[in-house]
C-alpha positions, 0 to 999 in steps of 0.5 A: 532415441536421441531425438526423443531424449532431447525432446523430453529434456526440452519439455522438462526445461520449458515446464520448469521455466513456466513454473518459475515464471508462474511463481514470479507472477504469483509473488507479484500478485501476492505482494499486491494483495498484501499491499491492498490489505494493509491499505484497507487496514490503515484506513480502518484504523484511521476511521476507528481513531476518528470515531474514538477521538471525541470520547477516548483519546488514548484508544484513538491514539492506539488505533492511530499508531497502528495506522502510522506503522503502515503509513511508514511502510508504504513506499516499501509496499510497491516493489517493481513488477506490481504496477497496473499493466505488469504481466499477471498483476491486477492492481490500481497502482499506476506506473507513475509510482515508479516513474515519479518516485520522488513525488510518491515518497513526498506524498507518503511522507505527507501522510506520515506527517499528517498522522503525527500531527493528529496524534499530537493533537490527540495527546494534547486533548485538542479536540478541534485540532484533532478534527482538523488534523484528521481532515489533513490525513484524509487529504493526504490519502486523497492526494496519493490516490488521485495521482498514483491510483487508477480507477476501479475496473 
């Protein structure tokens, strides 16, 4: 009887531990999924802003403001445990993000700066300057992706 009770308690403890581990992995993947969705939204807003920039600078700036808000949050969207290779996580985020946090922060700051410049050019009705600034935004995105994002699987 004692043995059966002990096995039952052990089984319950293992099940509880399994649920806790499963919740953690699920939370990590949820964080990754939210991050991916935010990045896609940001890219979409930048593209919409670019499309509007020649005809409606005010609407372009509104779209750019939404992208800017996401860009400012980029570093916080990469918590520990959400890298490629972490258990139960499917992502293209390379572990280099966490081993080179200074470089990652610098890349994120570069994107924020490029978005600010673009907004200033739009506010000044500087079409040629805005076009060049949008190019700088794309370069900033590419710099981060080339360094900190793995290949599609």
